[in-house]
MARMI-538533 format. One record per residue: residue number from 1; x, y negated, z of N, C-alpha, C in turn. Coordinates in nm, 3 decimals, always signed. Each point is the difference from the previous one (the first is absolute). Last residue first. Layout:
<atoms>
ATOM   seq      n_px      n_py      n_pz     ca_px     ca_py     ca_pz      c_px      c_py      c_pz
ATOM   NUM         X         Y         Z         X         Y         Z         X         Y         Z
...
</atoms>
This chain:
<atoms>
ATOM   seq      n_px      n_py      n_pz     ca_px     ca_py     ca_pz      c_px      c_py      c_pz
ATOM   240    -1.074    -1.810    -0.215    +0.134    -0.060    +0.013    -0.010    -0.150    +0.026
ATOM   239    -0.361    +0.320    -0.099    +0.024    -0.030    +0.141    +0.132    -0.070    +0.023
ATOM   238    -0.156    +0.165    -0.426    -0.096    -0.103    +0.041    +0.021    -0.041    +0.145
ATOM   237    +0.255    +0.350    -0.188    +0.047    -0.129    -0.051    -0.099    -0.112    +0.032
ATOM   236    -0.101    +0.454    +0.105    +0.103    -0.054    +0.089    +0.046    -0.138    -0.045
ATOM   235    -0.304    +0.237    -0.277    -0.064    -0.045    +0.125    +0.104    -0.063    +0.093
ATOM   234    +0.154    +0.194    -0.397    -0.077    -0.120    -0.030    -0.065    -0.056    +0.126
ATOM   233    +0.226    +0.411    +0.037    +0.093    -0.111    -0.021    -0.074    -0.130    -0.028
ATOM   232    -0.249    +0.399    +0.029    +0.050    -0.041    +0.132    +0.093    -0.120    -0.013
ATOM   231    -0.154    +0.198    -0.396    -0.110    -0.067    +0.070    +0.045    -0.051    +0.135
ATOM   230    +0.309    +0.254    -0.244    -0.025    -0.127    -0.068    -0.112    -0.078    +0.069
ATOM   229    +0.096    +0.437    +0.146    +0.104    -0.094    +0.042    -0.021    -0.137    -0.064
ATOM   228    -0.279    +0.353    -0.135    -0.033    -0.042    +0.136    +0.102    -0.102    +0.051
ATOM   227    +0.083    +0.193    -0.418    -0.119    -0.085    -0.008    -0.040    -0.051    +0.138
ATOM   226    +0.357    +0.308    -0.023    +0.036    -0.128    -0.061    -0.119    -0.095    -0.006
ATOM   225    -0.060    +0.448    +0.175    +0.085    -0.086    +0.084    +0.031    -0.136    -0.062
ATOM   224    -0.344    +0.404    -0.042    +0.019    -0.117    -0.084    +0.087    -0.103    +0.073
ATOM   223    -0.083    +0.427    +0.197    -0.031    +0.033    -0.139    +0.027    -0.116    -0.095
ATOM   222    +0.061    -0.044    +0.477    +0.087    +0.106    -0.048    -0.019    +0.023    -0.150
ATOM   221    -0.270    -0.309    +0.234    +0.138    -0.050    +0.008    +0.099    +0.101    -0.053
ATOM   220    -0.465    +0.120    +0.028    +0.026    -0.103    -0.100    +0.146    -0.046    +0.000
ATOM   219    -0.311    +0.396    +0.172    +0.142    -0.028    +0.027    +0.051    -0.099    -0.104
ATOM   218    -0.443    +0.116    -0.057    +0.012    -0.041    +0.141    +0.146    -0.031    +0.035
ATOM   217    -0.072    -0.047    -0.511    -0.063    +0.090    +0.096    +0.017    -0.052    +0.143
ATOM   216    -0.029    -0.304    -0.482    +0.086    +0.088    +0.077    -0.078    +0.083    +0.099
ATOM   215    -0.039    -0.497    -0.267    -0.010    +0.135    -0.053    +0.096    +0.088    +0.080
ATOM   214    -0.206    -0.441    +0.233    +0.105    +0.051    -0.087    -0.034    +0.138    -0.053
ATOM   213    -0.201    -0.486    +0.252    -0.037    +0.137    -0.035    +0.100    +0.049    -0.105
ATOM   212    +0.009    -0.409    +0.386    +0.051    +0.052    -0.126    -0.044    +0.145    -0.016
ATOM   211    -0.093    -0.487    +0.313    -0.038    +0.139    -0.029    +0.051    +0.040    -0.137
ATOM   210    +0.062    -0.377    +0.432    +0.034    +0.020    -0.140    -0.025    +0.148    -0.029
ATOM   209    -0.275    -0.246    +0.405    +0.114    +0.078    -0.049    +0.028    -0.022    -0.149
ATOM   208    -0.264    -0.207    +0.423    +0.025    -0.052    -0.135    +0.116    +0.074    -0.062
ATOM   207    -0.231    +0.159    +0.412    -0.050    -0.138    -0.019    +0.018    -0.049    -0.144
ATOM   206    -0.089    +0.521    +0.128    +0.112    -0.094    +0.010    -0.049    -0.139    -0.039
ATOM   205    -0.288    +0.371    -0.039    +0.013    -0.041    +0.140    +0.120    -0.091    +0.022
ATOM   204    -0.104    +0.185    -0.439    -0.109    -0.086    +0.048    +0.024    -0.051    +0.142
ATOM   203    +0.300    +0.315    -0.214    +0.009    -0.133    -0.062    -0.105    -0.095    +0.056
ATOM   202    -0.019    +0.448    +0.142    +0.121    -0.065    +0.052    +0.013    -0.141    -0.058
ATOM   201    -0.344    +0.270    -0.168    -0.029    -0.044    +0.136    +0.119    -0.073    +0.059
ATOM   200    +0.051    +0.209    -0.415    -0.074    -0.126    -0.011    -0.037    -0.055    +0.138
ATOM   199    +0.208    +0.420    -0.022    +0.094    -0.103    -0.041    -0.069    -0.136    -0.011
ATOM   198    -0.268    +0.370    +0.093    +0.091    -0.022    +0.113    +0.099    -0.111    -0.033
ATOM   197    -0.299    +0.159    -0.331    -0.069    -0.086    +0.097    +0.089    -0.032    +0.119
ATOM   196    +0.154    +0.303    -0.335    +0.004    -0.140    -0.044    -0.066    -0.091    +0.103
ATOM   195    +0.216    +0.456    +0.178    -0.110    -0.040    -0.086    +0.011    -0.149    -0.036
ATOM   194    +0.421    +0.321    +0.123    -0.084    -0.105    +0.054    -0.113    -0.033    -0.098
ATOM   193    +0.291    +0.349    -0.120    -0.012    +0.018    +0.144    -0.096    -0.102    +0.060
ATOM   192    +0.138    +0.014    -0.464    -0.093    +0.110    +0.027    -0.017    +0.027    +0.149
ATOM   191    +0.147    -0.424    -0.348    +0.024    +0.054    +0.134    -0.104    +0.107    +0.030
ATOM   190    +0.097    -0.308    -0.395    -0.018    +0.144    -0.011    +0.035    +0.069    +0.132
ATOM   189    +0.036    -0.477    -0.063    -0.124    +0.031    -0.071    -0.030    +0.150    -0.005
ATOM   188    +0.270    -0.289    +0.385    +0.026    +0.087    -0.115    -0.132    +0.041    -0.065
ATOM   187    +0.180    -0.450    +0.310    -0.094    +0.110    -0.013    +0.033    +0.080    -0.126
ATOM   186    +0.220    -0.390    +0.351    +0.029    +0.078    -0.120    -0.094    +0.121    +0.000
ATOM   185    -0.001    -0.512    +0.258    -0.041    +0.140    -0.007    +0.043    +0.059    -0.135
ATOM   184    +0.165    -0.443    +0.340    -0.026    +0.057    -0.132    -0.041    +0.146    +0.013
ATOM   183    +0.046    -0.496    +0.319    -0.014    +0.145    -0.014    -0.025    +0.038    -0.146
ATOM   182    +0.170    -0.422    +0.390    -0.038    +0.036    -0.137    +0.005    +0.151    -0.020
ATOM   181    -0.102    -0.167    +0.492    +0.114    -0.004    -0.091    -0.047    +0.035    -0.141
ATOM   180    -0.265    +0.009    +0.415    +0.038    -0.138    -0.028    +0.119    -0.013    -0.092
ATOM   179    -0.440    +0.363    +0.154    +0.139    -0.020    -0.040    +0.026    -0.146    -0.033
ATOM   178    -0.417    +0.245    +0.151    +0.062    -0.114    +0.068    +0.148    -0.020    -0.034
ATOM   177    -0.294    +0.352    -0.178    -0.077    -0.123    -0.014    +0.069    -0.119    +0.064
ATOM   176    +0.175    +0.449    +0.032    +0.013    -0.053    -0.135    -0.067    -0.136    -0.013
ATOM   175    -0.045    +0.242    +0.402    +0.136    -0.053    -0.014    +0.015    -0.067    -0.137
ATOM   174    -0.400    +0.225    +0.082    +0.006    -0.123    +0.080    +0.138    -0.064    -0.010
ATOM   173    -0.069    +0.421    -0.206    -0.070    -0.107    -0.072    +0.007    -0.132    +0.075
ATOM   172    +0.184    +0.471    +0.069    +0.071    -0.125    +0.030    -0.064    -0.118    -0.076
ATOM   171    -0.072    +0.546    +0.156    -0.073    -0.111    -0.060    +0.068    -0.129    +0.044
ATOM   170    +0.071    +0.596    +0.008    +0.042    -0.140    +0.015    -0.097    -0.098    -0.066
ATOM   169    +0.020    +0.514    +0.035    -0.083    -0.077    +0.093    +0.024    -0.150    +0.002
ATOM   168    +0.239    +0.323    -0.284    -0.141    +0.031    -0.015    -0.087    -0.092    +0.086
ATOM   167    +0.477    -0.011    +0.026    -0.051    -0.068    -0.119    -0.150    +0.022    -0.016
ATOM   166    +0.226    +0.228    +0.348    -0.001    -0.144    +0.026    -0.061    -0.076    -0.117
ATOM   165    +0.073    +0.460    -0.050    -0.112    -0.025    +0.089    -0.011    -0.149    +0.032
ATOM   164    +0.369    +0.138    -0.253    -0.123    +0.017    -0.077    -0.122    -0.029    +0.085
ATOM   163    +0.423    -0.004    +0.209    -0.016    -0.115    -0.089    -0.130    +0.010    -0.080
ATOM   162    +0.116    +0.362    +0.274    -0.030    -0.117    +0.083    -0.022    -0.123    -0.086
ATOM   161    +0.140    +0.400    -0.212    -0.137    +0.010    +0.048    -0.039    -0.125    +0.078
ATOM   160    +0.446    +0.040    -0.142    -0.090    -0.025    -0.113    -0.146    +0.004    +0.044
ATOM   159    +0.320    +0.114    +0.321    +0.011    -0.143    -0.034    -0.094    -0.034    -0.114
ATOM   158    +0.046    +0.449    +0.124    -0.075    -0.074    +0.102    +0.001    -0.150    -0.028
ATOM   157    +0.262    +0.291    -0.274    -0.143    +0.013    -0.026    -0.083    -0.083    +0.098
ATOM   156    +0.501    -0.157    -0.119    -0.067    +0.105    +0.075    -0.150    +0.003    -0.030
ATOM   155    +0.368    -0.183    -0.355    -0.085    -0.046    +0.110    -0.070    +0.118    +0.067
ATOM   154    +0.289    +0.015    -0.399    +0.080    -0.053    +0.110    -0.082    -0.027    +0.126
ATOM   153    -0.183    +0.143    -0.427    +0.067    +0.110    +0.068    +0.081    -0.047    +0.121
ATOM   152    -0.216    -0.310    -0.299    -0.095    +0.068    +0.088    +0.066    +0.111    +0.081
ATOM   151    +0.264    -0.223    -0.324    -0.038    -0.091    +0.108    -0.095    +0.068    +0.098
ATOM   150    +0.126    +0.236    -0.390    +0.113    -0.014    +0.091    -0.035    -0.089    +0.119
ATOM   149    -0.315    +0.050    -0.350    +0.014    +0.124    +0.076    +0.112    -0.011    +0.103
ATOM   148    -0.057    -0.363    -0.295    -0.114    +0.012    +0.090    +0.012    +0.124    +0.087
ATOM   147    +0.320    -0.062    -0.337    +0.018    -0.101    +0.106    -0.113    +0.007    +0.102
ATOM   146    -0.029    +0.274    -0.381    +0.107    +0.046    +0.088    +0.023    -0.096    +0.115
ATOM   145    -0.306    -0.124    -0.336    -0.052    +0.113    +0.078    +0.104    +0.051    +0.098
ATOM   144    +0.131    -0.335    -0.301    -0.092    -0.054    +0.100    -0.059    +0.111    +0.086
ATOM   143    +0.282    +0.127    -0.357    +0.076    -0.076    +0.100    -0.091    -0.055    +0.109
ATOM   142    -0.193    +0.230    -0.375    +0.072    +0.089    +0.092    +0.075    -0.075    +0.109
ATOM   141    -0.421    -0.251    -0.179    +0.120    +0.051    -0.065    +0.067    +0.098    +0.095
ATOM   140    -0.505    -0.305    -0.070    +0.083    +0.102    +0.065    +0.117    +0.041    -0.088
ATOM   139    -0.379    -0.308    -0.087    +0.135    -0.054    +0.014    +0.095    +0.101    +0.066
ATOM   138    -0.478    +0.060    -0.067    +0.072    +0.019    -0.126    +0.141    -0.059    +0.003
ATOM   137    -0.190    +0.089    +0.476    -0.078    +0.003    -0.123    +0.086    +0.021    -0.123
ATOM   136    +0.086    -0.060    +0.505    +0.079    -0.051    -0.113    -0.075    +0.000    -0.132
ATOM   135    -0.186    +0.152    +0.431    +0.081    -0.116    +0.036    +0.073    -0.065    -0.117
ATOM   134    -0.294    +0.396    -0.039    -0.068    -0.092    +0.091    +0.076    -0.132    +0.015
ATOM   133    +0.180    +0.369    -0.251    -0.121    -0.050    -0.066    -0.064    -0.111    +0.080
ATOM   132    +0.363    +0.220    +0.198    +0.045    -0.081    -0.113    -0.120    -0.060    -0.074
ATOM   131    -0.081    +0.306    +0.346    +0.047    -0.127    +0.052    +0.042    -0.094    -0.112
ATOM   130    -0.116    +0.435    -0.121    -0.118    -0.073    +0.046    +0.039    -0.136    +0.055
ATOM   129    +0.348    +0.294    -0.135    -0.079    -0.044    -0.115    -0.124    -0.080    +0.040
ATOM   128    +0.273    +0.190    +0.352    +0.052    -0.120    -0.064    -0.077    -0.040    -0.126
ATOM   127    -0.265    +0.269    +0.381    +0.121    +0.024    -0.079    +0.043    -0.128    -0.071
ATOM   126    -0.280    +0.042    +0.474    -0.011    -0.038    -0.141    +0.131    +0.027    -0.073
ATOM   125    -0.029    +0.080    +0.472    -0.082    +0.094    -0.074    -0.005    -0.034    -0.150
ATOM   124    +0.226    -0.190    +0.417    +0.071    +0.030    -0.124    -0.077    +0.098    -0.088
ATOM   123    -0.154    -0.149    +0.435    +0.023    -0.120    -0.079    +0.072    +0.027    -0.132
ATOM   122    -0.339    +0.268    +0.338    +0.126    +0.032    -0.070    +0.035    -0.110    -0.099
ATOM   121    -0.287    -0.079    +0.469    -0.012    +0.031    -0.143    +0.136    +0.033    -0.061
ATOM   120    -0.141    -0.147    +0.458    +0.049    +0.137    -0.021    -0.003    +0.041    -0.147
ATOM   119    -0.149    -0.427    +0.155    +0.129    +0.014    +0.069    +0.059    +0.139    -0.017
ATOM   118    -0.436    -0.110    -0.162    +0.107    -0.045    -0.089    +0.138    +0.011    +0.066
ATOM   117    -0.409    +0.090    +0.234    +0.039    +0.110    -0.088    +0.118    -0.038    -0.088
ATOM   116    -0.193    -0.324    +0.281    +0.067    +0.099    +0.083    +0.046    +0.119    -0.083
ATOM   115    -0.261    -0.347    -0.205    +0.139    -0.037    +0.025    +0.074    +0.106    +0.081
ATOM   114    -0.466    -0.051    -0.205    +0.077    +0.124    +0.008    +0.148    -0.029    +0.027
ATOM   113    -0.324    -0.348    -0.039    -0.075    +0.100    +0.078    +0.078    +0.129    +0.016
ATOM   112    +0.149    -0.367    -0.276    +0.032    -0.016    +0.142    -0.070    +0.104    +0.086
ATOM   111    -0.034    -0.078    -0.489    +0.071    +0.118    +0.052    +0.032    -0.013    +0.148
ATOM   110    -0.202    -0.349    -0.266    -0.098    +0.106    +0.026    +0.065    +0.125    +0.057
ATOM   109    +0.251    -0.384    -0.154    -0.046    -0.007    +0.139    -0.105    +0.105    +0.034
ATOM   108    +0.300    -0.131    -0.401    -0.030    +0.137    +0.043    -0.055    +0.005    +0.142
ATOM   107    +0.171    -0.391    -0.248    -0.111    +0.054    -0.080    -0.043    +0.140    +0.043
ATOM   106    +0.229    -0.421    +0.299    +0.019    +0.131    -0.059    -0.120    +0.043    -0.083
ATOM   105    +0.160    -0.508    +0.070    -0.090    +0.095    +0.067    +0.010    +0.134    -0.071
ATOM   104    +0.286    -0.324    -0.147    -0.020    -0.058    +0.132    -0.087    +0.093    +0.085
ATOM   103    +0.347    +0.136    -0.423    -0.136    -0.025    +0.045    +0.004    -0.073    +0.134
ATOM   102    +0.332    +0.131    -0.483    -0.031    +0.025    +0.140    -0.139    -0.049    +0.035
ATOM   101    +0.357    -0.050    -0.385    -0.084    +0.120    -0.002    -0.037    +0.044    +0.141
ATOM   100    +0.293    -0.395    +0.052    +0.006    +0.081    -0.121    -0.078    +0.129    +0.015
ATOM    99    +0.090    -0.533    +0.205    -0.070    +0.125    +0.031    -0.012    +0.081    -0.127
ATOM    98    +0.297    -0.442    +0.232    -0.039    +0.071    -0.122    -0.061    +0.134    +0.041
ATOM    97    +0.130    -0.519    +0.237    -0.039    +0.141    +0.012    -0.038    +0.053    -0.138
ATOM    96    +0.311    -0.441    +0.260    -0.109    +0.048    -0.084    -0.021    +0.149    +0.015
ATOM    95    +0.316    -0.271    +0.256    -0.045    -0.101    -0.094    -0.118    +0.045    -0.087
ATOM    94    +0.289    +0.094    +0.505    -0.086    +0.058    -0.104    -0.058    -0.110    -0.089
ATOM    93    +0.294    -0.048    +0.407    +0.057    -0.008    -0.135    -0.089    +0.052    -0.112
ATOM    92    -0.148    -0.012    +0.483    +0.029    -0.131    -0.061    +0.060    +0.004    -0.140
ATOM    91    -0.331    +0.392    +0.159    +0.127    -0.048    +0.054    +0.039    -0.128    -0.074
ATOM    90    -0.523    +0.139    +0.023    +0.127    +0.007    -0.072    +0.121    -0.043    +0.081
ATOM    89    -0.496    +0.195    +0.021    +0.076    -0.061    +0.110    +0.145    -0.010    -0.045
ATOM    88    -0.286    +0.156    -0.314    -0.103    -0.074    +0.074    +0.058    -0.065    +0.125
ATOM    87    +0.262    +0.288    -0.277    -0.017    -0.132    -0.061    -0.106    -0.083    +0.071
ATOM    86    +0.074    +0.449    +0.139    +0.119    -0.080    +0.027    -0.016    -0.142    -0.055
ATOM    85    -0.341    +0.311    -0.088    +0.004    -0.031    +0.142    +0.120    -0.087    +0.035
ATOM    84    -0.038    +0.160    -0.445    -0.105    -0.097    +0.031    +0.003    -0.041    +0.147
ATOM    83    +0.286    +0.345    -0.146    +0.046    -0.130    -0.047    -0.103    -0.109    +0.029
ATOM    82    -0.125    +0.441    +0.094    +0.107    -0.041    +0.091    +0.052    -0.139    -0.038
ATOM    81    -0.315    +0.208    -0.283    -0.062    -0.045    +0.124    +0.103    -0.047    +0.103
ATOM    80    +0.176    +0.181    -0.409    -0.075    -0.123    -0.017    -0.067    -0.050    +0.126
ATOM    79    +0.259    +0.420    -0.080    +0.054    -0.110    +0.081    -0.073    -0.131    -0.019
ATOM    78    -0.104    +0.413    -0.246    -0.021    +0.021    +0.143    +0.041    -0.120    +0.083
ATOM    77    +0.051    -0.133    -0.472    -0.088    +0.113    +0.031    -0.027    +0.011    +0.150
ATOM    76    +0.360    -0.347    -0.067    -0.040    +0.092    -0.106    -0.090    +0.110    +0.056
ATOM    75    +0.191    -0.531    +0.115    -0.058    +0.120    +0.057    -0.056    +0.088    -0.111
ATOM    74    +0.372    -0.428    +0.070    -0.078    +0.077    -0.096    -0.049    +0.127    +0.069
ATOM    73    +0.200    -0.529    +0.140    -0.027    +0.138    +0.038    -0.086    +0.066    -0.107
ATOM    72    +0.376    -0.426    +0.012    -0.137    +0.037    -0.034    -0.016    +0.147    +0.031
ATOM    71    +0.361    -0.400    +0.204    -0.028    +0.122    -0.075    -0.148    +0.010    -0.029
ATOM    70    +0.452    -0.334    +0.218    -0.140    +0.016    -0.044    -0.019    +0.126    -0.082
ATOM    69    +0.377    -0.035    +0.393    -0.020    -0.049    -0.136    -0.144    +0.027    -0.043
ATOM    68    +0.178    +0.129    +0.434    +0.084    -0.116    -0.030    -0.018    -0.055    -0.141
ATOM    67    -0.205    +0.400    +0.212    -0.027    -0.110    +0.093    +0.073    -0.128    -0.039
ATOM    66    -0.206    +0.515    -0.220    +0.102    -0.104    +0.008    -0.041    -0.112    +0.096
ATOM    65    -0.189    +0.499    +0.085    -0.017    -0.110    -0.094    +0.113    -0.103    +0.014
ATOM    64    -0.086    +0.405    +0.275    +0.091    +0.016    -0.113    -0.007    -0.117    -0.099
ATOM    63    -0.280    +0.048    +0.395    +0.139    -0.001    +0.047    +0.101    +0.005    -0.114
ATOM    62    -0.465    +0.036    -0.091    +0.032    -0.136    +0.045    +0.145    -0.009    +0.050
ATOM    61    -0.178    +0.425    -0.122    +0.033    -0.085    -0.114    +0.041    -0.139    +0.045
ATOM    60    -0.146    +0.312    +0.329    +0.123    +0.047    -0.063    +0.044    -0.095    -0.112
ATOM    59    -0.416    -0.073    +0.215    +0.112    -0.035    +0.088    +0.133    +0.039    -0.063
ATOM    58    -0.383    +0.127    -0.234    +0.005    -0.146    +0.005    +0.119    -0.044    +0.086
ATOM    57    -0.111    +0.456    -0.016    +0.079    -0.044    -0.115    +0.011    -0.152    -0.006
ATOM    56    -0.272    +0.194    +0.330    +0.140    +0.029    +0.029    +0.090    -0.044    -0.115
ATOM    55    -0.463    -0.045    -0.059    +0.043    -0.087    +0.109    +0.148    +0.021    +0.031
ATOM    54    -0.211    +0.282    -0.325    +0.022    -0.136    -0.047    +0.051    -0.093    +0.110
ATOM    53    +0.121    +0.500    +0.089    -0.119    -0.056    -0.063    +0.028    -0.144    -0.040
ATOM    52    +0.350    +0.431    +0.058    -0.037    -0.133    +0.044    -0.125    -0.047    -0.074
ATOM    51    +0.342    +0.445    +0.096    -0.137    -0.025    -0.044    -0.048    -0.133    +0.058
ATOM    50    +0.504    +0.199    -0.135    -0.077    -0.057    +0.112    -0.138    -0.040    -0.052
ATOM    49    +0.370    +0.163    -0.274    -0.022    +0.104    +0.101    -0.074    -0.051    +0.123
ATOM    48    +0.151    -0.261    -0.386    -0.056    +0.119    -0.065    -0.038    +0.108    +0.100
ATOM    47    +0.032    -0.573    +0.021    +0.053    +0.127    +0.049    -0.069    +0.119    -0.066
ATOM    46    +0.017    -0.446    -0.287    -0.056    +0.038    +0.129    +0.061    +0.133    +0.046
ATOM    45    +0.197    -0.417    -0.334    -0.044    +0.139    +0.009    -0.052    +0.027    +0.141
ATOM    44    +0.066    -0.452    -0.314    +0.002    +0.047    +0.138    -0.057    +0.141    +0.004
ATOM    43    +0.253    -0.308    -0.393    -0.110    +0.092    +0.026    +0.013    +0.049    +0.144
ATOM    42    +0.180    -0.456    -0.295    +0.023    +0.098    +0.106    -0.124    +0.088    +0.011
ATOM    41    +0.250    -0.393    -0.369    -0.104    +0.088    +0.050    +0.049    +0.085    +0.117
ATOM    40    +0.097    -0.478    -0.348    +0.049    +0.097    +0.099    -0.115    +0.081    +0.056
ATOM    39    +0.064    -0.265    -0.485    -0.083    +0.012    +0.120    +0.053    +0.110    +0.090
ATOM    38    +0.133    -0.153    -0.466    +0.056    -0.078    +0.109    -0.078    +0.005    +0.129
ATOM    37    -0.065    +0.246    -0.423    -0.058    -0.134    -0.007    +0.044    -0.087    +0.119
ATOM    36    +0.131    +0.455    -0.042    +0.042    -0.059    -0.127    -0.054    -0.142    -0.017
ATOM    35    -0.136    +0.259    +0.371    +0.140    -0.040    +0.016    +0.049    -0.070    -0.127
ATOM    34    -0.423    +0.203    -0.009    -0.002    -0.127    +0.073    +0.141    -0.055    +0.017
ATOM    33    -0.044    +0.421    -0.195    -0.060    -0.098    -0.091    -0.008    -0.137    +0.067
ATOM    32    +0.147    +0.364    +0.257    +0.102    -0.036    -0.099    -0.054    -0.105    -0.097
ATOM    31    -0.296    +0.183    +0.318    +0.097    -0.091    +0.064    +0.108    -0.043    -0.099
ATOM    30    -0.310    +0.318    -0.151    -0.069    -0.126    +0.029    +0.097    -0.101    +0.060
ATOM    29    +0.157    +0.438    -0.067    -0.018    -0.069    -0.129    -0.068    -0.135    +0.020
ATOM    28    +0.059    +0.278    +0.385    +0.128    -0.043    -0.056    -0.017    -0.080    -0.129
ATOM    27    -0.316    +0.220    +0.340    -0.010    -0.138    -0.049    +0.126    -0.049    -0.069
ATOM    26    -0.126    +0.417    +0.267    -0.065    +0.001    -0.132    -0.004    -0.138    -0.066
ATOM    25    +0.159    +0.142    +0.456    +0.087    +0.061    -0.102    -0.057    -0.010    -0.141
ATOM    24    -0.166    -0.120    +0.471    +0.076    -0.104    -0.068    +0.087    +0.051    -0.112
ATOM    23    -0.330    +0.213    +0.318    +0.143    +0.029    +0.011    +0.085    -0.109    -0.062
ATOM    22    -0.506    +0.079    +0.049    +0.072    -0.108    +0.068    +0.147    +0.030    +0.023
ATOM    21    -0.436    +0.232    -0.166    +0.122    +0.069    +0.045    +0.091    -0.097    +0.074
ATOM    20    -0.403    -0.187    -0.177    -0.022    +0.100    +0.105    +0.127    +0.072    +0.045
ATOM    19    +0.091    -0.467    -0.244    -0.121    +0.080    +0.010    +0.011    +0.114    +0.099
ATOM    18    +0.314    -0.454    +0.058    -0.037    +0.099    -0.102    -0.126    +0.078    +0.032
ATOM    17    +0.213    -0.508    +0.076    -0.052    +0.105    +0.088    -0.059    +0.107    -0.090
ATOM    16    +0.375    -0.420    -0.090    -0.099    +0.097    -0.047    -0.035    +0.099    +0.111
ATOM    15    +0.215    -0.526    -0.094    +0.005    +0.113    +0.093    -0.117    +0.093    -0.033
ATOM    14    +0.298    -0.427    -0.245    -0.118    +0.086    -0.004    +0.021    +0.119    +0.092
ATOM    13    +0.197    -0.544    -0.023    +0.030    +0.142    +0.003    -0.132    +0.078    -0.009
ATOM    12    +0.014    -0.507    -0.196    +0.002    +0.078    +0.124    +0.038    +0.145    -0.025
ATOM    11    +0.163    -0.443    -0.289    -0.095    +0.112    +0.001    +0.007    +0.076    +0.133
ATOM    10    +0.286    -0.385    -0.124    -0.138    -0.037    +0.028    -0.099    +0.115    +0.006
ATOM     9    +0.460    +0.083    -0.251    -0.030    -0.121    +0.078    -0.149    -0.025    +0.015
ATOM     8    +0.172    +0.498    -0.049    -0.005    -0.113    -0.092    -0.043    -0.123    +0.081
ATOM     7    +0.242    +0.393    +0.269    -0.127    -0.050    -0.051    +0.021    -0.107    -0.106
ATOM     6    +0.320    +0.266    +0.283    +0.007    -0.010    -0.145    -0.133    -0.043    -0.062
ATOM     5    +0.081    +0.082    +0.481    +0.089    -0.106    -0.043    +0.007    -0.018    -0.150
ATOM     4    -0.252    +0.353    +0.230    -0.065    -0.130    +0.000    +0.088    -0.111    -0.054
ATOM     3    +0.079    +0.499    -0.184    +0.010    -0.067    +0.128    -0.063    -0.138    -0.006
ATOM     2    -0.126    +0.457    -0.289    +0.071    -0.125    -0.006    -0.001    -0.067    +0.135
ATOM     1    -0.021    +0.543    -0.076    -0.083    -0.119    +0.000    +0.088    -0.125    +0.000
</atoms>
């Protein structure tokens, strides 16, 4: 990753909170595309062996955020609700928020009735072809599938279950409504994980977001790194 000292003049650092596996291993191409445009990046990886819910992850992430230079927070997928909570009570250097293929209110809240069963669910039941169809769609490649499989393999089953259960029950609509920092939403037109109404709900509850609908799947930053980096770069330049 690029160090903060090599930032293009006036542009804030980009801090990425990754999706469900949260290993930080699937963003190399996206970060490289931003690096080429003079934007420094950091991906905050979450523990792979500690089952932390959103509240515990909030404390974990806040301790890892920059304190000496301005930055924009990007919450991807699972981490969107976490990014919303942090931005609603922003640390002083936070300059903006980007929400990528994520939600304020879980689209799977009907599953809360069976949450206790989900803690014992076989989280690796879906084979890679099914995961690829769901998360990557027609943008699937052997390299992206291998990166996804490798990232998921690093995380304990209990950790994945805890994160999935947390996402099922979350609602950060109130946090979204009171944000005081500039915000951009990146929505994927071919997201098979998040229903369209869920993405539109996120845009509606934000006060005045910049909204970009992009051609791509749920794993937008992985499948279309250059296009996503271009959108992020344009947004960051409005904050300079």
